[in-house]
N, C-alpha and C positions, 0 to 999 in steps of 0.2 A: 618317571613313575612306570613300573613294570605292569603291563596290561596281559590279559589273556592273549596268547598267539593269534594273529590274524594274518594270513590264513593259517589254520590249524596244521595242515598238511605238511607245510614245510619242515617243522621240527619232528613230524612223524615219519616223513621221508628220510631225515637225517638218522633217526632212531632205526629205522628199517636197514638203512645201508651199513651202519655200525654193527646191528646184529647180524646181518649176513657177512660182513668181513669178520667179526669174531667166530662165527661158524666154520668158515672157510679156514680160518687160521688154526683151527685144532689139527687139521691135517693140511698144512699149506700147500697150495698148487704151486707150480713153478714160478709164476710170476711174482707171487708173494716171496718165496724163497729168494729169488734173485734180487728182489728190492731190499729186502732186510740184510741180505749178505752184502749188498752193493753199498749200504750205508754202515756196514761194518757193525750192526747190531748183533750182540753175543747170542748165539743159539740158546743159551742157558736162560737167557731172559726173555725169550719170545712169549712164555705163557703170560707175563705180566701185561703184554698188549691185549690178551684176550680178556683179562680181568678188567682192564680199564674200559675197553669197548662195551663189555657187558654192563659195567656201572653206569656209563654214559647213556646206553640204551634204557636202562631204569630211569636215570634222572630225566631223560627227554620225554618219556612216557608219563613219568609223575608230573612233568610241567604241564601236560595237557589239563590238569586238574589244578595244579599249584603253579601259577606262572613264575614265581620267584625261583622256584627250584629248576623249572625249565630254562630260564634266562641264565642262572648260574650255571648250569650243566653246559649250555651252548657256549658260554665264554671258555669253560674247561676244555670243550672240544676244539675251539679256536686256538687255545695256547697249545693243545697236543699237536695240532697240523702245523702251526707256526714252528715248533720245536721239530716236526718232521722235515719240514722245508729246509730248516736251517742245517739238519743232519744231511740231507741230500746235496745242499750247496757245499758244505764242509767236506764231504766225501768226493765231491765232482761227479756224483752219479745224477746226471741230469737228463735222462732219457725220458721216454713216454711216461714211465712209472712217476717222474717227478711232475711233469706238465699236466697229464690227465688225472692220475689218481690222487696225488698229494694236494696239488692246487685246486683240483676240481672239488675235492672234500673240504678244502679250507673255505672255498667260495661258498658252498653249499651250508657250512657251517656259520658263516657270517650272515648269510640269508636268513638262517633260521633264527639267529640271535636278535637281528634286526626286527623280526616280526614281534617281539615283546615290547619294543620301546616305540615303535611308530603307531 
């Protein structure tokens, strides 16, 4: 059964992280450019990541009132970062961007999702 997130701040922290990442991605700093180029993600598609992260932010914030929406969004964010991790592995781009950014966000996403079911 899906419950209100306890603690509430984990999904909120994930939402804040995704929102900040989306804002930075409008004019990506070098470390984001290096990461996306490293996994060979086409530059013509970079805008989609902003839309996905903003939608995830909205879903996580809505989840503070509607737990089912928050849980579904958190699971979607987990899927996003699993795909990102696979892209890093497939491209053999396994530097700090993979270990810190990608897997760190995956861990935060899992922690946020767990708060809805425990």
